[in-house]
LUMRO-499822 format. One record per residue (C-alpha): residue in three letters; residue number from 1; x negated, y, z negated. Coordinates in steps of 0.1 Angstrom, whole numbers, padded with zeros to 4 digits, always signed. Each point is the difference from the previous one (the first is absolute). Example, Ala and Ser with C-alpha at 12.3 -4.5 7.8 and 13.67 -1.06 7.14 Angstrom:
BEGIN
REC  residuo  num     c1     c2     c3
REC      ala    1  -0123  -0045  -0078
REC      ser    2  -0014  +0034  +0007
//
This chain:
BEGIN
REC  residuo  num     c1     c2     c3
REC      met    1  +0274  -0055  -0056
REC      thr    2  -0026  -0007  -0036
REC      pro    3  -0022  +0021  -0009
REC      leu    4  -0028  -0021  +0012
REC      gln    5  +0016  +0004  +0033
REC      asn    6  +0005  +0034  -0003
REC      lys    7  -0035  +0006  -0011
REC      his    8  -0017  -0020  +0030
REC      arg    9  +0023  +0022  +0023
REC      lys   10  -0011  +0035  -0017
REC      gly   11  -0042  -0003  +0001
REC      gly   12  +0001  -0032  +0020
REC      arg   13  -0017  -0029  -0027
REC      val   14  +0008  -0009  -0037
REC      arg   15  -0028  +0014  -0024
REC      arg   16  -0013  -0020  -0031
REC      ala   17  +0014  +0030  -0026
REC      val   18  +0033  -0008  +0006
REC      val   19  +0003  -0034  +0016
REC      ala   20  +0004  -0020  -0033
REC      gly   21  +0029  +0023  -0012
REC      ala   22  +0015  -0002  +0037
REC      val   23  -0004  -0036  +0007
REC      ala   24  +0019  -0006  -0039
REC      leu   25  +0026  +0024  +0014
REC      thr   26  +0001  -0024  +0032
REC      leu   27  -0009  -0034  -0007
REC      ser   28  +0017  -0011  -0031
REC      ala   29  -0002  -0038  +0001
REC      gly   30  -0039  -0006  -0021
REC      gly   31  -0011  -0025  +0024
REC      ala   32  -0003  +0026  +0032
REC      thr   33  -0008  +0030  -0025
REC      ala   34  -0031  -0016  -0008
REC      trp   35  -0005  -0006  +0036
REC      ala   36  +0005  +0038  +0006
REC      leu   37  -0023  +0009  -0028
REC      asp   38  -0026  -0023  +0008
REC      arg   39  +0000  +0014  +0039
REC      phe   40  +0001  +0038  -0001
REC      val   41  -0012  +0009  -0037
REC      val   42  -0026  -0032  -0012
REC      gln   43  -0039  +0005  +0009
REC      his   44  -0009  -0024  +0019
REC      val   45  -0043  +0004  +0000
REC      glu   46  -0014  -0015  +0028
REC      ile   47  -0035  +0012  -0005
REC      ser   48  -0007  +0020  -0033
REC      asp   49  -0035  +0019  +0017
REC      val   50  +0005  +0008  +0034
REC      ser   51  -0028  +0023  -0004
REC      ala   52  -0026  -0032  -0007
REC      tyr   53  +0023  -0021  +0031
REC      gln   54  -0011  +0023  +0023
REC      ala   55  -0034  +0003  -0009
REC      ser   56  -0003  -0036  +0001
REC      gln   57  +0017  +0000  +0037
REC      ala   58  -0037  -0001  +0018
REC      gly   59  -0006  +0032  +0025
REC      thr   60  +0039  +0011  -0006
REC      thr   61  -0013  +0034  -0016
REC      thr   62  -0031  +0005  +0019
REC      gly   63  -0005  +0037  +0020
REC      thr   64  +0025  +0015  -0019
REC      thr   65  -0001  +0032  -0014
REC      ala   66  -0002  -0008  -0035
REC      glu   67  -0037  -0018  +0006
REC      thr   68  -0013  +0032  +0016
REC      ala   69  +0017  +0024  -0022
REC      thr   70  -0035  +0013  -0022
REC      glu   71  -0015  +0017  +0040
REC      ser   72  +0028  +0020  +0002
REC      thr   73  +0001  +0035  -0007
REC      ala   74  +0024  +0015  -0023
REC      ala   75  +0030  +0004  +0008
REC      val   76  +0025  +0033  +0002
REC      thr   77  +0035  -0007  -0017
REC      thr   78  +0026  +0032  -0005
REC      asp   79  +0040  -0004  -0010
REC      thr   80  +0004  -0010  +0035
REC      ser   81  -0026  -0015  +0016
REC      tyr   82  -0034  -0023  -0003
REC      ala   83  -0028  -0002  +0024
REC      ser   84  -0030  -0026  -0006
REC      asp   85  -0023  -0017  +0025
REC      ser   86  +0027  -0028  +0006
REC      ser   87  +0028  +0018  -0001
REC      ser   88  +0026  +0032  +0000
REC      ile   89  +0037  +0002  -0012
REC      asn   90  +0022  +0029  +0002
REC      ile   91  +0032  +0000  -0016
REC      ser   92  +0027  +0022  +0001
REC      thr   93  +0035  +0011  -0010
REC      val   94  +0031  +0002  +0031
REC      thr   95  +0034  +0011  -0013
REC      thr   96  +0029  +0000  +0023
REC      gly   97  +0042  +0009  -0005
REC      ser   98  +0014  +0012  -0023
REC      gly   99  +0025  -0003  -0033
REC      asp  100  +0005  -0041  +0000
REC      ser  101  -0017  -0001  +0036
REC      thr  102  -0031  +0006  -0011
REC      val  103  -0026  -0024  +0003
REC      thr  104  -0037  +0004  -0013
REC      tyr  105  -0025  -0023  +0007
REC      tyr  106  -0038  -0001  -0001
REC      val  107  -0023  -0010  +0028
REC      ala  108  -0037  -0010  -0007
REC      asp  109  -0025  +0003  +0036
REC      val  110  -0026  -0021  -0004
REC      val  111  -0031  -0007  +0023
REC      leu  112  -0023  -0029  -0012
REC      asp  113  -0036  -0002  +0011
REC      asp  114  -0001  -0041  -0001
REC      ala  115  +0036  -0015  -0003
REC      thr  116  -0007  -0023  -0028
REC      thr  117  -0001  +0034  -0023
REC      leu  118  +0039  -0008  -0005
REC      gln  119  -0002  -0030  -0019
REC      ser  120  +0028  -0011  -0021
REC      ala  121  +0005  -0012  -0035
REC      phe  122  +0024  -0020  -0022
REC      ala  123  +0022  +0004  -0033
REC      asn  124  -0024  -0006  -0030
REC      asp  125  -0023  -0014  +0022
REC      ser  126  +0020  -0033  +0003
REC      phe  127  +0015  -0015  +0034
REC      gly  128  +0038  -0014  -0003
REC      glu  129  +0030  +0004  -0007
REC      asn  130  +0021  +0028  -0021
REC      ile  131  -0032  +0016  -0013
REC      thr  132  +0001  +0035  +0001
REC      glu  133  -0013  +0034  -0009
REC      thr  134  +0008  +0039  +0005
REC      thr  135  -0021  +0006  +0035
REC      ser  136  -0021  +0030  -0023
REC      ala  137  -0010  -0030  -0020
REC      ile  138  -0014  -0021  +0029
REC      ala  139  -0014  +0026  +0015
REC      gly  140  -0018  +0016  -0037
REC      ala  141  -0016  -0037  -0002
REC      asn  142  -0015  +0002  +0036
REC      asn  143  -0014  +0035  -0003
REC      ala  144  +0022  +0011  +0026
REC      ile  145  -0001  +0033  +0015
REC      phe  146  +0030  -0004  +0018
REC      ala  147  +0031  -0033  +0003
REC      ile  148  +0031  -0006  +0010
REC      asn  149  +0027  -0030  -0016
REC      gly  150  -0007  -0031  +0024
REC      asp  151  +0027  -0027  +0012
REC      tyr  152  +0005  -0011  -0036
REC      tyr  153  -0008  -0035  +0019
REC      gly  154  +0008  -0014  -0041
REC      phe  155  +0041  +0006  +0004
REC      arg  156  -0010  -0032  +0033
REC      asp  157  -0013  -0031  -0002
REC      thr  158  -0001  +0002  +0041
REC      gly  159  -0022  +0022  +0023
REC      ile  160  -0036  +0003  +0013
REC      val  161  -0021  +0013  -0031
REC      ile  162  -0036  +0009  +0012
REC      arg  163  -0015  +0030  -0022
REC      asn  164  -0036  +0009  +0003
REC      gly  165  -0011  -0029  +0017
REC      val  166  +0015  -0023  -0014
REC      val  167  +0027  -0026  +0005
REC      phe  168  +0025  -0008  -0031
REC      arg  169  +0030  -0011  +0018
REC      asp  170  +0008  -0013  +0032
REC      glu  171  +0042  -0001  +0003
REC      gly  172  +0005  +0021  +0032
REC      ala  173  +0039  +0010  -0001
REC      arg  174  +0000  +0036  +0013
REC      gln  175  -0011  +0032  +0018
REC      gly  176  -0032  +0005  -0014
REC      leu  177  -0028  +0026  +0002
REC      ala  178  -0036  -0007  +0007
REC      phe  179  -0028  +0025  -0009
REC      tyr  180  -0037  -0015  +0022
REC      arg  181  -0034  +0005  -0010
REC      asp  182  -0004  +0023  +0032
REC      gly  183  +0026  +0026  -0011
REC      thr  184  +0030  -0010  +0021
REC      val  185  +0037  -0006  -0016
REC      lys  186  +0025  -0025  +0016
REC      val  187  +0030  -0014  -0007
REC      tyr  188  +0002  -0037  +0005
REC      asp  189  +0024  -0028  -0005
REC      glu  190  -0012  -0021  -0027
REC      thr  191  +0019  -0030  +0013
REC      ala  192  -0019  +0001  +0028
REC      thr  193  -0032  -0004  -0017
REC      thr  194  -0021  -0015  -0035
REC      ala  195  -0020  +0020  -0021
REC      asp  196  -0032  -0016  +0009
REC      gln  197  +0005  +0012  +0038
REC      leu  198  +0008  +0035  -0010
REC      leu  199  -0029  -0004  -0019
REC      ala  200  -0026  -0010  +0022
REC      asp  201  +0015  +0027  +0023
REC      gly  202  -0013  +0025  -0026
REC      val  203  +0028  +0007  -0018
REC      trp  204  -0006  +0015  -0031
REC      asn  205  +0036  +0010  -0018
REC      thr  206  +0036  -0010  +0008
REC      leu  207  +0029  +0016  -0011
REC      ser  208  +0035  -0025  +0002
REC      phe  209  +0029  +0025  -0006
REC      gly  210  +0014  +0020  +0031
REC      pro  211  +0018  +0008  +0021
REC      ser  212  -0029  +0013  +0031
REC      leu  213  +0017  +0036  +0000
REC      leu  214  -0016  +0010  +0035
REC      asp  215  -0002  -0021  +0032
REC      asn  216  -0030  +0015  +0022
REC      gly  217  +0008  +0036  -0018
REC      glu  218  +0034  -0004  +0009
REC      ile  219  +0029  -0006  -0033
REC      ala  220  +0006  -0037  -0003
REC      glu  221  +0032  -0012  +0009
REC      gly  222  +0020  -0018  -0024
REC      ile  223  -0017  +0011  -0034
REC      glu  224  +0033  +0008  -0016
REC      glu  225  +0003  -0035  -0003
REC      val  226  -0029  -0018  -0009
REC      glu  227  -0002  -0023  -0026
REC      val  228  -0029  -0001  -0019
REC      asp  229  +0004  -0028  -0023
REC      thr  230  +0027  -0027  +0005
REC      asn  231  -0006  -0014  -0039
REC      phe  232  +0026  +0002  -0026
REC      gly  233  +0019  +0037  -0008
REC      asn  234  -0019  +0015  +0034
REC      his  235  +0018  +0022  +0021
REC      ser  236  -0011  +0025  +0031
REC      ile  237  -0013  +0030  -0014
REC      gln  238  +0021  +0020  +0015
REC      gly  239  +0011  +0039  -0003
REC      glu  240  -0017  +0029  -0016
REC      gln  241  -0027  -0011  -0025
REC      pro  242  -0035  +0006  -0012
REC      arg  243  -0028  -0014  +0026
REC      thr  244  -0038  -0002  +0006
REC      ala  245  -0015  -0006  +0036
REC      val  246  -0033  -0011  +0014
REC      gly  247  -0008  +0018  +0034
REC      ile  248  -0027  -0003  +0025
REC      ile  249  -0010  +0033  +0019
REC      asp  250  -0032  -0018  +0014
REC      asp  251  -0029  -0021  -0012
REC      asn  252  -0006  +0005  -0034
REC      his  253  +0023  +0029  -0001
REC      leu  254  +0028  -0008  -0021
REC      val  255  +0029  +0015  -0014
REC      phe  256  +0016  -0008  -0031
REC      val  257  +0037  +0015  -0008
REC      val  258  +0022  -0003  -0034
REC      val  259  +0033  +0017  +0000
REC      asp  260  +0020  +0002  -0033
REC      gly  261  +0033  -0007  +0001
REC      arg  262  +0031  -0002  -0023
REC      ser  263  +0000  +0039  -0013
REC      pro  264  +0024  +0023  +0012
REC      gly  265  -0015  +0032  +0004
REC      tyr  266  -0033  -0012  +0000
REC      ser  267  +0000  -0032  +0026
REC      ser  268  +0024  -0020  +0008
REC      gly  269  -0021  -0028  +0015
REC      val  270  -0002  -0012  +0039
REC      thr  271  +0019  -0025  +0022
REC      met  272  -0028  -0023  +0019
REC      thr  273  +0009  +0023  +0031
REC      gly  274  -0010  +0029  -0017
REC      leu  275  -0031  -0012  -0012
REC      ala  276  -0011  -0015  +0036
REC      gln  277  +0009  +0035  +0014
REC      ile  278  -0022  +0014  -0031
REC      met  279  -0029  -0025  +0012
REC      lys  280  +0004  +0008  +0037
REC      asp  281  +0001  +0043  -0009
REC      leu  282  -0039  -0012  -0018
REC      gly  283  -0012  -0011  +0033
REC      ala  284  +0002  -0036  -0011
REC      thr  285  +0004  -0030  +0028
REC      thr  286  +0003  -0024  -0023
REC      ala  287  +0014  +0004  -0037
REC      tyr  288  +0014  -0026  -0022
REC      asn  289  +0025  +0001  -0033
REC      ile  290  -0009  -0015  -0028
REC      asp  291  +0014  -0002  -0039
REC      gly  292  +0027  +0026  -0007
REC      gly  293  +0017  +0016  -0026
REC      gly  294  -0013  +0005  -0036
REC      ser  295  -0028  -0015  +0010
REC      ser  296  -0011  +0026  +0030
REC      thr  297  -0031  +0017  -0017
REC      met  298  -0029  +0018  +0013
REC      tyr  299  -0029  +0011  -0025
REC      phe  300  -0030  +0020  +0003
REC      asn  301  -0031  +0008  -0021
REC      gly  302  +0018  -0013  -0035
REC      glu  303  +0028  +0017  +0008
REC      leu  304  +0035  -0009  +0017
REC      val  305  +0008  +0015  +0030
REC      asn  306  +0042  -0005  +0008
REC      asn  307  +0028  +0002  -0024
REC      pro  308  +0011  -0038  -0003
REC      leu  309  +0042  +0002  -0003
REC      gly  310  -0003  +0039  -0012
REC      glu  311  -0011  -0013  -0033
REC      asn  312  -0041  +0002  +0001
REC      lys  313  +0004  -0036  -0010
REC      glu  314  -0020  -0031  +0019
REC      arg  315  +0015  -0035  +0001
REC      gly  316  -0020  -0029  +0001
REC      thr  317  -0014  -0014  +0033
REC      ser  318  -0016  -0034  +0007
REC      asp  319  -0032  +0019  +0021
REC      ile  320  -0011  +0028  +0019
REC      leu  321  -0024  +0014  +0024
REC      tyr  322  -0027  +0024  -0010
REC      ile  323  -0035  +0020  +0010
REC      ala  324  -0019  -0003  -0024
REC      gln  325  -0027  +0030  -0014
//
């Protein structure tokens, strides 16, 4: 197994910080190396000012909490909680097992007054491939009180990408997750619809990763064998890994989980089935796996909540989900 393949087996996906070296080792032909660098390292910016682009889309942000924030009363923040007119966030830490089997994960229980309070932001406020920043950097640039890493849309050129009511990509390829303006959240087949149809149906944000972890509250079958990506170098994200997941308890009642991993004695990580069990135990009826590995990050009130890879160091990602202050 090559170093690049081994990286995928352990972590799920290639990261830009190491891709150049790995590609140079595994692809000796000059043309192939140039192709791989262009595909996995070089930034391809399609929209350089996402904020301006979103603002230009008539009606896509009307009625969001950002527009009515001046009418809100003062929020109350503690080390592990936040309460405002638009949202409440409560964060807890859970540790199970012992020794090298210890697992540590972080839970954010979130209740929203308006579904559009949950927003998305891209690295460098730009849309395209191979554009990355840390979750904390993206969160800070968007005045977020809370954030988690997103689906790393920029690693691939497929998937339906709708963010904050604006379509950015319409290339259905896999099982996606759709957040609707009315507070409902649904798993759907990207290949059976279009971004425009989803928008017309009231979708506010989409995620394109997976798999779906729960079917009507029960652990989904076959989730250990799912391949998230089928492009170069991607393999099933199996074994005990750091994970990030979104769960739905009720309309406008969400639960976000970040499991740390690859840190014996602190947290070994969990399998996909283990992640599904966590979400079920938290009361979620629908749950969806998003980008994991070193990208799994939870941010609250200006600080990291979790300890990525046991090194307290973030790795870049393409996007986040967040709640603004």
